[in-house]
Residue, then its C-alpha position, 0 to 999 in steps of 0.5 A: m482481589l487476586k493473590p500476588g502469585s496468581p498468573w492473572r495478576i494485573h498491575w492497576r496503576p499502569l493500566i489506569g495510565a494506559l486507559l487515560l492516554l487512550t482516552v486522550v487519543a479518542a478525544v483528540g480523534d473525535w474533536y479533530d480527525f485522524v483521516v489520511r487524505f489524498g491530494g493537496p490542501h483543500g483536496r486539490i491535487k498537488f505535486p507530489l501526489a503523496y501530500i501529507s494531510p493534517g489528519e495524518f500528521r495528527l495521527w503520527l503525533a498521537f501514535v508517537f506520544l500517546l499510543v506508544p506510551a499507552g501500549v508500553l504501560l498496558g504491557v507492564a500492567l499485564r506483565v504477569p498474564l503475558e509472561t504466563l501465556l508466552g511461557k506456555i507458547g514457548r514450551t508448546d513450540h519446543e515440545s511440538a513435532p515438525r508435523s504439528t509446526r507445519g500444521w499451525m503454519i498452514g492454519l495461520m496462512i488460512v486465517a491470514a488469507l481469510g482476514y485479508r479477503v474480509g478486510r478488503y470487503v469490509l474496509l474497501r467495499d471490494q473496490m480498486v484503490t488505485d488506477d494501477e489496480t484497474i489497469i492491471r485487471f484490464g490487462g489480465q482480462i486481455f491475457a485471459q482471452g489469449q491475446l497480448m493486445a485488444e482491439r479498441i471497440w469504444p470510440e477513442g478517448s471516451v473511456t479511461e486509458y490511464f497507464t495503457y499502451s496503444r499501437g494503432n487501434l490496439v490497446n493493453s495495460a502498460d503494467w509489467p507482464g508478471g502482474l498481468a499474468v496473475a490478474a489473468l489467472a484471477e480472471l480465469s480461475g474465478l478467484g479474483g481477490w481470493l487469489y491475491a489474499a492467498l498470495a499475501a498469506v504465502s508472503m507471510w509464510a515465507v518471512i516466518e519460515a526464513a526467520r525460523v531458519a535464521a533464528g529458530s522458533r522464537g525468531a519465527w514468532i517474532a517475525g510473524a507478529l511484526w508482519l501481521v501488525s505492520p500497517m504497510v504490510w496488511s494494507l497492501s495485502l488488501t489490494r490487487h496490486t502488482h507490488l503484492v505479487s512482487r513482494m511475495w516473490v522477494a520474500l520467497a527469494f530471501l527464504a531461499v537465500a536463508k536456506l543457502v547461507v544460514p548455518s543451522l544447528n538444528s538437524e530439522l532445519r539443516v539443508s543438505r548439499r543436494a537440497r542447496g542446489s534445489w534452493a539455488l534453482a528456486l532462488g533464480a526462479f523466484a528472482g526471475a518471477s519478481f523481475l517480471c512483476r516489478p523489474y527495477e524494485t526487485t532487481a535493486m532488492l536482490a542485486p546484493t545477493a546476486i553479486w555475493l553469489l557471483h563472487a562466491g561462485l567465482v572465487r570459492g568455487g565448489d558448491r558455490r559455483q554449482q549454486l551459481l549455475m543453478a541460480v542462473t539456470g532458474f533466472l534466465p527463462f524469465v529474462g527470455l519471457y521478458c524480452a519476448y513480451n517487450y518485442a511483441q508489444t513495442g518491437d524492442p526487446l529491452l523497451t517495455p510498454r511502461g518504459a515507452n510511456w515514461l519516455h514522454d514523462k518530463r516531470m523527473m527533469r524538473h528536479s536536480v539529483w539533490g532535489r530528488a534526494g530530498q523530495n523522493l529519497g528523504f520522503n520515502v525513508l520517512m514513510l518507511a519509518i512510520w508505516f513499517q513499524g513506527v518508531l522502533g522499526w528502523p532502530l531494530a533493523w539497524l541493530g539486527f544488522a550491526r549485531a550480525s555483522e560483528r559475527r560476519r553473518i552474510f544474511p543480514t548484510l544482504l538484507l540491509l544492502g538490498v533495502g539500501c539499493q531499493l531506496l536509491i531508486a527514488l533518485g530516478h522516480s518522477d514522483v514520490g508515489i502514494h502511501i495509502v498502503g505505506p510507501i508503495h514503491y518500496s513495498e518489497t522492502a517489507p520482508a527484509l525489514t521484518l527479518l532485520a527487526m526480528l534479529g535486532l530484537i533477539a540481539v536486545a534479548d541476548w544482551c539483557s540475558q547476558r547481563g542478568l536483566r529480567l526478560p519478562w519486562l522486555r517481552s511485555v514491553f514488546v507486546g505492548y508496543l505491538t499493541a500500539v502499532a496495531a492501534f495505529g493500524g486500526i485508526f488508519g483502517g478507519s481512513l480506508y473504510n471512509l475511502g471505501q464508502i465514498m468510492d462506493i457511492p457511484y456504484r451504489a447508485i447504479r446497483q440501486a437503479g438496477l442498470k443493465d446494458a448501460i453507459v454512464v456519463s460521469a466525472r472522474p472519481s477524483r473530481l467527485e469524491r474529494r468534495v465529500k465532507d470528511s472524505s479521505g479522497t481517492w487514489q483512483l483518479a478515473h473510473p475503471p475501463p470496461d472489459p476489453l470485449v465490453r461485456d460489463d452491464v455498465f461502464f463509464v465514459r467521460p463527460d466530454v465524450d462525443l455521444s453520437a459516436l458512442r451511440k453509433a458504437f453501442p446502439k443497444r445500450e442506454i446512456y445515463e448521466l450520473h449526478f453526484d450530491a456531495r453534501r448528502k453523500r449520494a448519487r443518482v443516475e438519469v437517462l440522457p435523451q437522444g440529442v442531449q449532451p451531458a451538462p457541464e461539470v459543476l461541482p459544489r465547493r468542498p464542505k467544511t470538515k468537522s475539525s475546521e467547523r469546531a476550530k472556528g468558534k466564532s461568536k454570534a456577535s462577531e458574525g453579525n458585525a461581519s455581515q454588517s460590514k459586508a452589507a456596507q461594502r456592497t452598498a458603497k460598491k453600488r454607489e461608486p461612480k462608473s467610468r465612461t466604458g461602463k466598468l467600475r472604477t477601481a480604488p488605488k492599491k493603497d486604499r484597498 
């Protein structure tokens, strides 16, 4: 037994309660499932794309009513050890020199980058999660060759051309130029996924540094903890999506804003007049780079900052006017690049390739503005409330804004207004987007929400200390809550692992066959993988397109392809057909002989999931009665007289 004053004393009753709740969560997850699935009921794609599966809804309920209480009880049970550990961290951070602080920040960035890269390999098998990722890489390969568009070598319509832009026989990705430039850098440097993991780590550093400027070292620790455990933050960090890049630029932009507007009492963090001009120039450059990646989202996110800087520069003058000019100087070159790229692609400096595709999108017109406010805006606010930080994320963010606005601090106001402006973009979206990495259209809100939640938690701590309440309880409860959020993310990671394993089935068959210089005829992944038992489906609707110069050992074509044209275009490549066994979760490839077309796509019915099989619970007697009744119906149907036309006579509706 530990003595009452021991720094490792544990309160056993809360610990037993936490373990009991976790046991219930494990039992529910084993009996049913917590799998986040894609598509509508029974795996059919249904508008909107972000259908909430029953397993996902069960996960939300388990998180709110079981994991959060378990985490709080765990924090209370470990209050004394946590108080000792956090006290040591606080003393060490207070006594550490700026050089050592920068050292542990660099170390944390390296660890985060390694974690993101390893997580991508373990959970996703290094696969592209969405079609956007595959097309971004396709456009990056074109950029890496020093071209803006590539000539279509393959027969038109034979390979995936989702989210591409074509002009005659030329083709390129329809994504934004900033994301394509990063993809090209990943190709030219050979870093691939490592580059995106590093950019995700830079985002984390920018958020922690902005928190340190705004609230000191304790703000940095809180923001770092919130950032690392947020499911929508770490899941996006595993991908190679343009939203990851634009999120980094937005985080850096808010760091520059913090340097400009937050008054610091710490001499080490105080920004000189000359440095403020440099940070204003950096703010413009970061905003411009984010504009090249996701112009609508980042413009909305940084619009309140731009309006405030414009007002301060024109009204107050002096240093603010100089900062305005520096910010505009940093931003304008990126606008010039944006217009030049659009003109080279579409012939119109204001019309992007993606926008040219949207001109034909009629889905948005199916819903009124009020309908989109409920379906798009309301849905994504709900997604943010769950995937950012769970039940405490939004309340802490609102509290951080409210407490700061009482003191007329502009920084939290700009953060919250940016989040609000970006949410309003939902009124113009044609669909709600996906949420396999949280609400993907609103990934850029993560830096602002993290900083606001950090300020909200500090406001709670200050309120408690002013009234003489014991802070160790608050710190313990907060650590316990973060543990619950991490557990929620860990369970969600199981869905990502399931997704990666299912997506890898066709590629595993190709690796095992050792194909070289081959073409594989295959149905779309979305048609194959959602037929697998207990599958989470896939957000990748089609196989990735080939390298623009078709240098890949293997590339996929559609089942309805004209094989004669394909053999003529690639006479040296052998053509194979992929056969998918959904029940055994495996695939095989077979040579497709000359003159033979692919077999029609026949897919098995979706196997029953573990939860549906257990939920039935029918007895053998009832099954026997059902089979007897079916046999009687078949016998009666055979004896039924036929009409003169030879067709079976149908019974009246009232007799059916």
